[in-house]
N, CA, C and O atoms as a GROMACS GRO file, in nm:
protein
  572
    1GLU      N    1   0.409  -3.231   0.104
    1GLU     CA    2   0.266  -3.230  -0.040
    1GLU      C    3   0.301  -3.342  -0.119
    1GLU      O    4   0.222  -3.432  -0.147
    2LYS      N    5   0.443  -3.332  -0.162
    2LYS     CA    6   0.475  -3.448  -0.226
    2LYS      C    7   0.520  -3.586  -0.183
    2LYS      O    8   0.567  -3.670  -0.260
    3GLY      N    9   0.504  -3.599  -0.069
    3GLY     CA   10   0.518  -3.744  -0.005
    3GLY      C   11   0.674  -3.790   0.020
    3GLY      O   12   0.714  -3.906   0.018
    4TYR      N   13   0.770  -3.646   0.047
    4TYR     CA   14   0.897  -3.660   0.095
    4TYR      C   15   0.904  -3.651   0.243
    4TYR      O   16   0.845  -3.567   0.311
    5GLN      N   17   0.996  -3.766   0.292
    5GLN     CA   18   1.000  -3.754   0.430
    5GLN      C   19   1.098  -3.673   0.530
    5GLN      O   20   1.092  -3.667   0.653
    6GLN      N   21   1.196  -3.609   0.440
    6GLN     CA   22   1.304  -3.498   0.445
    6GLN      C   23   1.315  -3.423   0.340
    6GLN      O   24   1.258  -3.450   0.234
    7ILE      N   25   1.400  -3.305   0.359
    7ILE     CA   26   1.434  -3.217   0.312
    7ILE      C   27   1.586  -3.194   0.294
    7ILE      O   28   1.655  -3.188   0.396
    8ILE      N   29   1.640  -3.183   0.179
    8ILE     CA   30   1.789  -3.199   0.170
    8ILE      C   31   1.848  -3.023   0.180
    8ILE      O   32   1.826  -2.953   0.081
    9TRP      N   33   1.908  -2.971   0.282
    9TRP     CA   34   1.926  -2.840   0.268
    9TRP      C   35   2.048  -2.820   0.200
    9TRP      O   36   2.145  -2.896   0.199
   10THR      N   37   2.030  -2.664   0.117
   10THR     CA   38   2.164  -2.623   0.073
   10THR      C   39   2.187  -2.513   0.123
   10THR      O   40   2.109  -2.472   0.209
   11ASP      N   41   2.306  -2.427   0.082
   11ASP     CA   42   2.355  -2.320   0.149
   11ASP      C   43   2.234  -2.210   0.181
   11ASP      O   44   2.132  -2.222   0.114
   12ALA      N   45   2.240  -2.111   0.275
   12ALA     CA   46   2.201  -2.036   0.278
   12ALA      C   47   2.214  -1.904   0.182
   12ALA      O   48   2.117  -1.838   0.143
   13HIS      N   49   2.322  -1.882   0.156
   13HIS     CA   50   2.348  -1.763   0.003
   13HIS      C   51   2.329  -1.778  -0.114
   13HIS      O   52   2.288  -1.686  -0.184
   14THR      N   53   2.356  -1.908  -0.163
   14THR     CA   54   2.339  -1.936  -0.288
   14THR      C   55   2.274  -2.036  -0.352
   14THR      O   56   2.246  -2.024  -0.472
   15HIS      N   57   2.243  -2.145  -0.284
   15HIS     CA   58   2.165  -2.228  -0.283
   15HIS      C   59   2.248  -2.347  -0.416
   15HIS      O   60   2.187  -2.442  -0.463
   16GLU      N   61   2.329  -2.327  -0.437
   16GLU     CA   62   2.417  -2.407  -0.471
   16GLU      C   63   2.496  -2.560  -0.437
   16GLU      O   64   2.507  -2.654  -0.517
   17TYR      N   65   2.544  -2.555  -0.299
   17TYR     CA   66   2.575  -2.652  -0.268
   17TYR      C   67   2.494  -2.708  -0.158
   17TYR      O   68   2.442  -2.629  -0.080
   18LEU      N   69   2.474  -2.856  -0.140
   18LEU     CA   70   2.410  -2.932  -0.026
   18LEU      C   71   2.472  -2.944   0.076
   18LEU      O   72   2.595  -2.954   0.081
   19GLU      N   73   2.386  -2.946   0.181
   19GLU     CA   74   2.474  -2.950   0.314
   19GLU      C   75   2.362  -3.026   0.419
   19GLU      O   76   2.435  -3.082   0.501
   20GLU      N   77   2.284  -3.042   0.438
   20GLU     CA   78   2.230  -3.180   0.544
   20GLU      C   79   2.072  -3.216   0.491
   20GLU      O   80   1.995  -3.164   0.411
   21ALA      N   81   2.067  -3.325   0.572
   21ALA     CA   82   1.920  -3.398   0.511
   21ALA      C   83   1.855  -3.407   0.673
   21ALA      O   84   1.890  -3.481   0.765
   22GLY      N   85   1.743  -3.297   0.668
   22GLY     CA   86   1.656  -3.271   0.776
   22GLY      C   87   1.765  -3.233   0.901
   22GLY      O   88   1.839  -3.135   0.901
   23THR      N   89   1.758  -3.312   0.981
   23THR     CA   90   1.844  -3.289   1.092
   23THR      C   91   2.003  -3.361   1.091
   23THR      O   92   2.082  -3.344   1.184
   24MET      N   93   2.034  -3.444   0.969
   24MET     CA   94   2.131  -3.537   0.966
   24MET      C   95   2.214  -3.452   0.868
   24MET      O   96   2.184  -3.360   0.792
   25ASN      N   97   2.362  -3.533   0.904
   25ASN     CA   98   2.484  -3.485   0.781
   25ASN      C   99   2.419  -3.598   0.672
   25ASN      O  100   2.348  -3.696   0.694
   26ILE      N  101   2.470  -3.544   0.552
   26ILE     CA  102   2.440  -3.625   0.413
   26ILE      C  103   2.551  -3.662   0.385
   26ILE      O  104   2.652  -3.596   0.408
   27PHE      N  105   2.548  -3.794   0.322
   27PHE     CA  106   2.669  -3.843   0.262
   27PHE      C  107   2.635  -3.899   0.088
   27PHE      O  108   2.548  -3.982   0.062
   28PHE      N  109   2.697  -3.853   0.017
   28PHE     CA  110   2.702  -3.926  -0.138
   28PHE      C  111   2.788  -4.013  -0.168
   28PHE      O  112   2.906  -3.986  -0.143
   29ARG      N  113   2.763  -4.114  -0.215
   29ARG     CA  114   2.846  -4.204  -0.287
   29ARG      C  115   2.846  -4.216  -0.438
   29ARG      O  116   2.757  -4.270  -0.504
   30ILE      N  117   2.947  -4.164  -0.481
   30ILE     CA  118   3.005  -4.113  -0.630
   30ILE      C  119   3.079  -4.228  -0.672
   30ILE      O  120   3.192  -4.244  -0.626
   31ASP      N  121   3.038  -4.299  -0.742
   31ASP     CA  122   3.119  -4.444  -0.773
   31ASP      C  123   3.159  -4.499  -0.644
   31ASP      O  124   3.073  -4.517  -0.557
   32ASP      N  125   3.276  -4.528  -0.624
   32ASP     CA  126   3.306  -4.580  -0.509
   32ASP      C  127   3.386  -4.474  -0.376
   32ASP      O  128   3.444  -4.512  -0.274
   33ARG      N  129   3.366  -4.362  -0.415
   33ARG     CA  130   3.393  -4.232  -0.344
   33ARG      C  131   3.255  -4.214  -0.221
   33ARG      O  132   3.143  -4.265  -0.219
   34LEU      N  133   3.316  -4.126  -0.134
   34LEU     CA  134   3.219  -4.102  -0.022
   34LEU      C  135   3.224  -3.966   0.015
   34LEU      O  136   3.306  -3.928   0.099
   35VAL      N  137   3.137  -3.881  -0.045
   35VAL     CA  138   3.146  -3.757  -0.039
   35VAL      C  139   3.040  -3.692   0.060
   35VAL      O  140   2.928  -3.743   0.064
   36THR      N  141   3.068  -3.593   0.132
   36THR     CA  142   3.007  -3.525   0.235
   36THR      C  143   3.077  -3.360   0.250
   36THR      O  144   3.193  -3.319   0.240
   37ALA      N  145   2.966  -3.302   0.273
   37ALA     CA  146   3.022  -3.116   0.312
   37ALA      C  147   3.093  -3.102   0.445
   37ALA      O  148   3.078  -3.191   0.529
   38PRO      N  149   3.157  -3.014   0.465
   38PRO     CA  150   3.259  -2.997   0.566
   38PRO      C  151   3.166  -2.914   0.671
   38PRO      O  152   3.066  -2.850   0.637
   39THR      N  153   3.212  -2.925   0.795
   39THR     CA  154   3.126  -2.888   0.931
   39THR      C  155   3.123  -2.737   0.906
   39THR      O  156   3.217  -2.685   0.846
   40SER      N  157   3.033  -2.673   0.944
   40SER     CA  158   3.039  -2.553   0.982
   40SER      C  159   2.946  -2.482   1.066
   40SER      O  160   2.905  -2.556   1.155
   41ASP      N  161   2.885  -2.338   1.070
   41ASP     CA  162   2.820  -2.320   1.186
   41ASP      C  163   2.698  -2.343   1.169
   41ASP      O  164   2.625  -2.296   1.256
   42ARG      N  165   2.633  -2.422   1.055
   42ARG     CA  166   2.558  -2.463   0.979
   42ARG      C  167   2.538  -2.656   0.997
   42ARG      O  168   2.432  -2.717   1.013
   43ILE      N  169   2.655  -2.705   0.988
   43ILE     CA  170   2.665  -2.874   0.972
   43ILE      C  171   2.738  -2.894   1.093
   43ILE      O  172   2.857  -2.870   1.114
   44LEU      N  173   2.649  -2.942   1.171
   44LEU     CA  174   2.692  -3.021   1.302
   44LEU      C  175   2.812  -3.141   1.273
   44LEU      O  176   2.808  -3.233   1.191
   45ASP      N  177   2.874  -3.120   1.331
   45ASP     CA  178   3.012  -3.200   1.369
   45ASP      C  179   3.015  -3.325   1.448
   45ASP      O  180   3.095  -3.357   1.535
   46GLY      N  181   2.884  -3.408   1.390
   46GLY     CA  182   2.815  -3.485   1.479
   46GLY      C  183   2.917  -3.638   1.501
   46GLY      O  184   2.988  -3.686   1.412
   47ILE      N  185   2.900  -3.690   1.634
   47ILE     CA  186   2.984  -3.818   1.629
   47ILE      C  187   2.940  -3.963   1.522
   47ILE      O  188   3.001  -4.066   1.494
   48THR      N  189   2.820  -3.915   1.487
   48THR     CA  190   2.795  -4.036   1.393
   48THR      C  191   2.872  -4.014   1.275
   48THR      O  192   2.947  -4.090   1.215
   49ARG      N  193   2.841  -3.900   1.254
   49ARG     CA  194   2.954  -3.841   1.067
   49ARG      C  195   3.063  -3.883   1.058
   49ARG      O  196   3.114  -3.938   0.960
   50LYS      N  197   3.141  -3.846   1.227
   50LYS     CA  198   3.276  -3.871   1.231
   50LYS      C  199   3.310  -4.046   1.206
   50LYS      O  200   3.417  -4.084   1.156
   51SER      N  201   3.210  -4.133   1.246
   51SER     CA  202   3.253  -4.247   1.286
   51SER      C  203   3.236  -4.306   1.150
   51SER      O  204   3.318  -4.388   1.108
   52ILE      N  205   3.119  -4.263   1.072
   52ILE     CA  206   3.088  -4.313   0.919
   52ILE      C  207   3.212  -4.303   0.849
   52ILE      O  208   3.252  -4.396   0.779
   53ILE      N  209   3.288  -4.179   0.866
   53ILE     CA  210   3.386  -4.111   0.764
   53ILE      C  211   3.500  -4.206   0.824
   53ILE      O  212   3.591  -4.233   0.746
   54GLN      N  213   3.506  -4.261   0.959
   54GLN     CA  214   3.602  -4.329   1.012
   54GLN      C  215   3.593  -4.471   0.958
   54GLN      O  216   3.683  -4.536   0.904
   55LEU      N  217   3.481  -4.502   0.981
   55LEU     CA  218   3.487  -4.686   0.929
   55LEU      C  219   3.502  -4.684   0.765
   55LEU      O  220   3.574  -4.775   0.723
   56ALA      N  221   3.447  -4.597   0.665
   56ALA     CA  222   3.481  -4.544   0.556
   56ALA      C  223   3.634  -4.565   0.484
   56ALA      O  224   3.663  -4.617   0.376
   57GLU      N  225   3.714  -4.507   0.580
   57GLU     CA  226   3.870  -4.504   0.550
   57GLU      C  227   3.885  -4.627   0.618
   57GLU      O  228   3.954  -4.705   0.552
   58ASP      N  229   3.848  -4.672   0.720
   58ASP     CA  230   3.875  -4.830   0.761
   58ASP      C  231   3.878  -4.929   0.673
   58ASP      O  232   3.970  -5.010   0.665
   59ASN      N  233   3.752  -4.926   0.584
   59ASN     CA  234   3.702  -5.026   0.462
   59ASN      C  235   3.781  -4.973   0.337
   59ASN      O  236   3.728  -5.010   0.232
   60GLY      N  237   3.894  -4.897   0.322
   60GLY     CA  238   3.985  -4.839   0.206
   60GLY      C  239   3.898  -4.767   0.120
   60GLY      O  240   3.915  -4.766  -0.002
   61VAL      N  241   3.782  -4.692   0.191
   61VAL     CA  242   3.696  -4.620   0.111
   61VAL      C  243   3.731  -4.484   0.067
   61VAL      O  244   3.742  -4.421   0.172
   62THR      N  245   3.755  -4.401  -0.034
   62THR     CA  246   3.802  -4.294  -0.052
   62THR      C  247   3.714  -4.166   0.030
   62THR      O  248   3.599  -4.176  -0.014
   63VAL      N  249   3.717  -4.085   0.099
   63VAL     CA  250   3.611  -4.012   0.142
   63VAL      C  251   3.689  -3.855   0.120
   63VAL      O  252   3.801  -3.813   0.151
   64GLU      N  253   3.560  -3.786   0.047
   64GLU     CA  254   3.573  -3.650   0.022
   64GLU      C  255   3.486  -3.572   0.116
   64GLU      O  256   3.368  -3.601   0.137
   65ILE      N  257   3.556  -3.462   0.177
   65ILE     CA  258   3.507  -3.348   0.275
   65ILE      C  259   3.530  -3.224   0.200
   65ILE      O  260   3.640  -3.173   0.183
   66ARG      N  261   3.419  -3.181   0.158
   66ARG     CA  262   3.422  -3.084   0.077
   66ARG      C  263   3.283  -3.038   0.008
   66ARG      O  264   3.198  -3.123  -0.022
   67ARG      N  265   3.262  -2.877  -0.022
   67ARG     CA  266   3.120  -2.838  -0.051
   67ARG      C  267   3.093  -2.910  -0.180
   67ARG      O  268   3.166  -2.915  -0.279
   68VAL      N  269   2.975  -2.965  -0.163
   68VAL     CA  270   2.905  -3.062  -0.290
   68VAL      C  271   2.812  -2.986  -0.350
   68VAL      O  272   2.726  -2.922  -0.290
   69PRO      N  273   2.826  -2.990  -0.464
   69PRO     CA  274   2.716  -2.866  -0.552
   69PRO      C  275   2.587  -2.942  -0.607
   69PRO      O  276   2.602  -3.061  -0.637
   70VAL      N  277   2.510  -2.906  -0.616
   70VAL     CA  278   2.372  -2.962  -0.660
   70VAL      C  279   2.402  -3.024  -0.789
   70VAL      O  280   2.388  -3.144  -0.811
   71THR      N  281   2.454  -2.917  -0.894
   71THR     CA  282   2.506  -2.950  -1.006
   71THR      C  283   2.579  -3.096  -1.023
   71THR      O  284   2.541  -3.170  -1.114
   72GLU      N  285   2.654  -3.125  -0.958
   72GLU     CA  286   2.785  -3.223  -0.958
   72GLU      C  287   2.628  -3.353  -0.935
   72GLU      O  288   2.593  -3.421  -1.031
   73ILE      N  289   2.562  -3.364  -0.807
   73ILE     CA  290   2.497  -3.442  -0.773
   73ILE      C  291   2.376  -3.502  -0.888
   73ILE      O  292   2.361  -3.621  -0.916
   74LYS      N  293   2.320  -3.421  -0.927
   74LYS     CA  294   2.254  -3.399  -1.030
   74LYS      C  295   2.255  -3.510  -1.164
   74LYS      O  296   2.190  -3.602  -1.213
   75GLU      N  297   2.425  -3.399  -1.188
   75GLU     CA  298   2.468  -3.516  -1.296
   75GLU      C  299   2.527  -3.637  -1.303
   75GLU      O  300   2.541  -3.708  -1.403
   76ALA      N  301   2.585  -3.669  -1.122
   76ALA     CA  302   2.608  -3.816  -1.116
   76ALA      C  303   2.507  -3.868  -1.140
   76ALA      O  304   2.512  -3.952  -1.230
   77ALA      N  305   2.361  -3.842  -1.068
   77ALA     CA  306   2.259  -3.926  -1.074
   77ALA      C  307   2.186  -3.927  -1.233
   77ALA      O  308   2.100  -4.012  -1.250
   78ARG      N  309   2.219  -3.834  -1.348
   78ARG     CA  310   2.190  -3.874  -1.445
   78ARG      C  311   2.306  -3.965  -1.536
   78ARG      O  312   2.267  -4.024  -1.637
   79ASN      N  313   2.419  -3.971  -1.502
   79ASN     CA  314   2.508  -4.064  -1.555
   79ASN      C  315   2.503  -4.207  -1.486
   79ASN      O  316   2.526  -4.315  -1.542
   80GLY      N  317   2.478  -4.193  -1.394
   80GLY     CA  318   2.432  -4.349  -1.334
   80GLY      C  319   2.579  -4.362  -1.219
   80GLY      O  320   2.604  -4.474  -1.172
   81SER      N  321   2.656  -4.258  -1.185
   81SER     CA  322   2.767  -4.253  -1.103
   81SER      C  323   2.753  -4.230  -1.010
   81SER      O  324   2.853  -4.253  -0.941
   82LEU      N  325   2.617  -4.166  -0.925
   82LEU     CA  326   2.545  -4.165  -0.808
   82LEU      C  327   2.488  -4.273  -0.767
   82LEU      O  328   2.372  -4.289  -0.806
   83LYS      N  329   2.541  -4.367  -0.687
   83LYS     CA  330   2.526  -4.509  -0.640
   83LYS      C  331   2.423  -4.491  -0.518
   83LYS      O  332   2.314  -4.547  -0.509
   84GLU      N  333   2.483  -4.395  -0.420
   84GLU     CA  334   2.370  -4.390  -0.297
   84GLU      C  335   2.384  -4.269  -0.231
   84GLU      O  336   2.492  -4.210  -0.234
   85ILE      N  337   2.266  -4.214  -0.158
   85ILE     CA  338   2.289  -4.110  -0.105
   85ILE      C  339   2.190  -4.147   0.019
   85ILE      O  340   2.070  -4.177   0.012
   86PHE      N  341   2.310  -4.132   0.191
   86PHE     CA  342   2.246  -4.150   0.294
   86PHE      C  343   2.248  -4.036   0.394
   86PHE      O  344   2.316  -3.934   0.377
   87GLY      N  345   2.159  -4.061   0.516
   87GLY     CA  346   2.180  -3.957   0.612
   87GLY      C  347   2.232  -4.045   0.733
   87GLY      O  348   2.212  -4.164   0.755
   88ALA      N  349   2.316  -3.935   0.817
   88ALA     CA  350   2.350  -4.005   0.942
   88ALA      C  351   2.347  -3.925   1.035
   88ALA      O  352   2.384  -3.810   1.018
   89GLY      N  353   2.298  -3.972   1.162
   89GLY     CA  354   2.282  -3.899   1.287
   89GLY      C  355   2.263  -3.984   1.406
   89GLY      O  356   2.255  -4.107   1.415
   90THR      N  357   2.260  -3.890   1.495
   90THR     CA  358   2.260  -3.978   1.664
   90THR      C  359   2.103  -4.084   1.653
   90THR      O  360   2.082  -4.204   1.674
   91ALA      N  361   2.032  -3.987   1.618
   91ALA     CA  362   1.884  -4.075   1.640
   91ALA      C  363   1.842  -4.168   1.504
   91ALA      O  364   1.770  -4.268   1.509
   92ALA      N  365   1.899  -4.117   1.393
   92ALA     CA  366   1.886  -4.229   1.260
   92ALA      C  367   1.968  -4.316   1.271
   92ALA      O  368   1.929  -4.428   1.237
   93VAL      N  369   2.113  -4.304   1.322
   93VAL     CA  370   2.183  -4.386   1.265
   93VAL      C  371   2.267  -4.368   1.144
   93VAL      O  372   2.371  -4.307   1.122
   94VAL      N  373   2.171  -4.458   1.055
   94VAL     CA  374   2.219  -4.417   0.912
   94VAL      C  375   2.079  -4.454   0.833
   94VAL      O  376   2.025  -4.563   0.852
   95SER      N  377   2.023  -4.356   0.743
   95SER     CA  378   1.901  -4.360   0.674
   95SER      C  379   1.919  -4.366   0.548
   95SER      O  380   1.990  -4.270   0.518
   96PRO      N  381   1.890  -4.435   0.447
   96PRO     CA  382   1.929  -4.475   0.312
   96PRO      C  383   1.799  -4.370   0.229
   96PRO      O  384   1.680  -4.377   0.260
   97ILE      N  385   1.856  -4.275   0.119
   97ILE     CA  386   1.732  -4.202   0.054
   97ILE      C  387   1.717  -4.245  -0.083
   97ILE      O  388   1.820  -4.238  -0.150
   98SER      N  389   1.654  -4.272  -0.117
   98SER     CA  390   1.556  -4.382  -0.239
   98SER      C  391   1.553  -4.257  -0.370
   98SER      O  392   1.564  -4.281  -0.490
   99ALA      N  393   1.537  -4.139  -0.312
   99ALA     CA  394   1.518  -4.039  -0.425
   99ALA      C  395   1.482  -3.911  -0.414
   99ALA      O  396   1.411  -3.875  -0.321
  100PHE      N  397   1.526  -3.830  -0.505
  100PHE     CA  398   1.552  -3.641  -0.458
  100PHE      C  399   1.476  -3.611  -0.564
  100PHE      O  400   1.438  -3.695  -0.646
  101GLU      N  401   1.446  -3.470  -0.570
  101GLU     CA  402   1.380  -3.406  -0.668
  101GLU      C  403   1.472  -3.234  -0.651
  101GLU      O  404   1.496  -3.181  -0.542
  102HIS      N  405   1.502  -3.189  -0.763
  102HIS     CA  406   1.515  -3.075  -0.756
  102HIS      C  407   1.482  -2.998  -0.897
  102HIS      O  408   1.507  -3.058  -1.001
  103GLY      N  409   1.431  -2.878  -0.902
  103GLY     CA  410   1.392  -2.831  -1.012
  103GLY      C  411   1.299  -2.901  -1.122
  103GLY      O  412   1.307  -2.898  -1.245
  104ASN      N  413   1.204  -2.967  -1.034
  104ASN     CA  414   1.086  -3.052  -1.102
  104ASN      C  415   1.168  -3.172  -1.194
  104ASN      O  416   1.135  -3.208  -1.307
  105GLU      N  417   1.240  -3.205  -1.145
  105GLU     CA  418   1.278  -3.329  -1.166
  105GLU      C  419   1.340  -3.437  -1.084
  105GLU      O  420   1.448  -3.417  -1.029
  106VAL      N  421   1.289  -3.525  -1.074
  106VAL     CA  422   1.286  -3.632  -0.986
  106VAL      C  423   1.432  -3.745  -1.023
  106VAL      O  424   1.459  -3.771  -1.140
  107PHE      N  425   1.490  -3.784  -0.940
  107PHE     CA  426   1.621  -3.840  -0.949
  107PHE      C  427   1.594  -4.015  -0.846
  107PHE      O  428   1.633  -4.020  -0.730
  108GLU      N  429   1.536  -4.119  -0.902
  108GLU     CA  430   1.577  -4.219  -0.841
  108GLU      C  431   1.700  -4.268  -0.804
  108GLU      O  432   1.792  -4.272  -0.885
  109ILE      N  433   1.712  -4.304  -0.699
  109ILE     CA  434   1.874  -4.352  -0.645
  109ILE      C  435   1.834  -4.541  -0.639
  109ILE      O  436   1.732  -4.593  -0.596
  110PRO      N  437   1.967  -4.611  -0.704
  110PRO     CA  438   1.945  -4.726  -0.720
  110PRO      C  439   1.939  -4.785  -0.557
  110PRO      O  440   1.973  -4.725  -0.455
  111ASP      N  441   1.882  -4.924  -0.570
  111ASP     CA  442   1.891  -4.999  -0.434
  111ASP      C  443   2.003  -5.103  -0.471
  111ASP      O  444   2.004  -5.200  -0.547
  112LEU      N  445   2.104  -5.043  -0.383
  112LEU     CA  446   2.232  -5.164  -0.376
  112LEU      C  447   2.190  -5.294  -0.288
  112LEU      O  448   2.093  -5.302  -0.212
  113GLU      N  449   2.263  -5.370  -0.310
  113GLU     CA  450   2.247  -5.527  -0.208
  113GLU      C  451   2.355  -5.475  -0.127
  113GLU      O  452   2.325  -5.444  -0.012
  114ASN      N  453   2.474  -5.459  -0.164
  114ASN     CA  454   2.583  -5.379  -0.076
  114ASN      C  455   2.619  -5.256  -0.066
  114ASN      O  456   2.726  -5.211  -0.107
  115SER      N  457   2.526  -5.191  -0.009
  115SER     CA  458   2.562  -5.060   0.002
  115SER      C  459   2.639  -5.030   0.135
  115SER      O  460   2.644  -5.106   0.231
  116TYR      N  461   2.704  -4.894   0.127
  116TYR     CA  462   2.776  -4.864   0.186
  116TYR      C  463   2.680  -4.812   0.340
  116TYR      O  464   2.728  -4.836   0.450
  117ALA      N  465   2.576  -4.759   0.330
  117ALA     CA  466   2.486  -4.697   0.430
  117ALA      C  467   2.445  -4.866   0.487
  117ALA      O  468   2.439  -4.874   0.610
  118SER      N  469   2.424  -4.961   0.433
  118SER     CA  470   2.392  -5.081   0.531
  118SER      C  471   2.514  -5.090   0.603
  118SER      O  472   2.526  -5.049   0.718
  119LYS      N  473   2.626  -5.156   0.521
  119LYS     CA  474   2.760  -5.182   0.563
  119LYS      C  475   2.796  -5.099   0.686
  119LYS      O  476   2.830  -5.147   0.795
  120PHE      N  477   2.784  -4.961   0.656
  120PHE     CA  478   2.850  -4.912   0.777
  120PHE      C  479   2.767  -4.901   0.899
  120PHE      O  480   2.819  -4.899   1.010
  121LYS      N  481   2.652  -4.895   0.882
  121LYS     CA  482   2.537  -4.920   0.999
  121LYS      C  483   2.559  -5.027   1.035
  121LYS      O  484   2.588  -5.010   1.154
  122LYS      N  485   2.566  -5.125   1.016
  122LYS     CA  486   2.592  -5.282   1.060
  122LYS      C  487   2.699  -5.233   1.150
  122LYS      O  488   2.678  -5.194   1.265
  123GLN      N  489   2.848  -5.236   1.076
  123GLN     CA  490   2.956  -5.204   1.153
  123GLN      C  491   2.955  -5.142   1.288
  123GLN      O  492   2.996  -5.186   1.395
  124LEU      N  493   2.889  -5.013   1.253
  124LEU     CA  494   2.873  -4.920   1.380
  124LEU      C  495   2.796  -4.974   1.470
  124LEU      O  496   2.832  -4.952   1.586
  125GLN      N  497   2.712  -5.034   1.458
  125GLN     CA  498   2.565  -5.100   1.522
  125GLN      C  499   2.671  -5.208   1.608
  125GLN      O  500   2.658  -5.215   1.730
  126ASP      N  501   2.769  -5.285   1.544
  126ASP     CA  502   2.821  -5.422   1.588
  126ASP      C  503   2.898  -5.347   1.695
  126ASP      O  504   2.866  -5.384   1.808
  127ILE      N  505   2.991  -5.252   1.692
  127ILE     CA  506   3.078  -5.220   1.782
  127ILE      C  507   2.991  -5.148   1.907
  127ILE      O  508   3.030  -5.157   2.023
  128GLN      N  509   2.871  -5.076   1.872
  128GLN     CA  510   2.790  -5.063   1.964
  128GLN      C  511   2.741  -5.152   2.098
  128GLN      O  512   2.736  -5.125   2.218
  129HIS      N  513   2.711  -5.255   2.027
  129HIS     CA  514   2.630  -5.352   2.084
  129HIS      C  515   2.758  -5.488   2.108
  129HIS      O  516   2.733  -5.608   2.118
  130ASN      N  517   2.875  -5.431   2.110
  130ASN     CA  518   2.977  -5.557   2.140
  130ASN      C  519   2.983  -5.650   2.092
  130ASN      O  520   3.033  -5.746   2.152
  131LEU      N  521   2.929  -5.662   1.951
  131LEU     CA  522   2.952  -5.772   1.865
  131LEU      C  523   3.095  -5.790   1.788
  131LEU      O  524   3.122  -5.892   1.724
  132SER      N  525   3.186  -5.674   1.801
  132SER     CA  526   3.292  -5.668   1.707
  132SER      C  527   3.377  -5.607   1.790
  132SER      O  528   3.335  -5.546   1.889
  133GLU      N  529   3.508  -5.616   1.760
  133GLU     CA  530   3.604  -5.505   1.818
  133GLU      C  531   3.624  -5.367   1.793
  133GLU      O  532   3.651  -5.304   1.690
  134ASP      N  533   3.609  -5.341   1.881
  134ASP     CA  534   3.646  -5.166   1.902
  134ASP      C  535   3.778  -5.097   1.863
  134ASP      O  536   3.808  -5.010   1.945
  135ILE      N  537   3.840  -5.105   1.790
  135ILE     CA  538   3.996  -5.073   1.753
  135ILE      C  539   3.978  -4.880   1.750
  135ILE      O  540   4.074  -4.805   1.737
  136HIS      N  541   3.900  -4.855   1.758
  136HIS     CA  542   3.926  -4.703   1.815
  136HIS      C  543   3.880  -4.655   1.938
  136HIS      O  544   3.878  -4.538   1.974
  137GLY      N  545   3.846  -4.746   1.995
  137GLY     CA  546   3.816  -4.690   2.161
  137GLY      C  547   3.716  -4.643   2.182
  137GLY      O  548   3.698  -4.580   2.285
  138TRP      N  549   3.621  -4.660   2.091
  138TRP     CA  550   3.483  -4.569   2.111
  138TRP      C  551   3.392  -4.604   2.277
  138TRP      O  552   3.338  -4.542   2.369
  139ARG      N  553   3.415  -4.711   2.243
  139ARG     CA  554   3.287  -4.775   2.371
  139ARG      C  555   3.356  -4.721   2.513
  139ARG      O  556   3.476  -4.733   2.535
  140HIS      N  557   3.277  -4.668   2.594
  140HIS     CA  558   3.329  -4.650   2.722
  140HIS      C  559   3.235  -4.724   2.810
  140HIS      O  560   3.121  -4.740   2.768
  141GLU      N  561   3.274  -4.779   2.948
  141GLU     CA  562   3.205  -4.860   3.050
  141GLU      C  563   3.140  -4.741   3.113
  141GLU      O  564   3.217  -4.648   3.141
  142VAL      N  565   3.000  -4.724   3.144
  142VAL     CA  566   2.902  -4.663   3.248
  142VAL      C  567   2.899  -4.693   3.332
  142VAL      O  568   2.876  -4.814   3.335
  143LYS      N  569   2.917  -4.622   3.483
  143LYS     CA  570   2.898  -4.717   3.580
  143LYS      C  571   2.770  -4.638   3.670
  143LYS      O  572   2.722  -4.692   3.770
   0.00000   0.00000   0.00000
């Protein structure tokens, strides 16, 4: 109704913690840290999620896997420390999120020239397409 393409799901019990974007794992860049929710019976421990976490660590990015309070993300958006949000999954690979709404408040996400989303998507696809070295042994020959 409001023109959004996805829903960011919260926990089923309190609705205080962010969990997923549609059917994708969700990542939040707060300053230069990458934050994502831990896996659970509702949050898939997907290969794309694992790959993004590994690529972030390879690039020296601090990754925090923890519960992500809605209030933290809203405050980070207000004070400018929320740099980006993106979803990651098999079909989408990496999909940037440009805005979100909560409690009748809309938060626009800055359009970064050198976003983690675009950087990690390129690195992952370069490995998939044999355009860069696969130091983690992710590629397997299929016969």
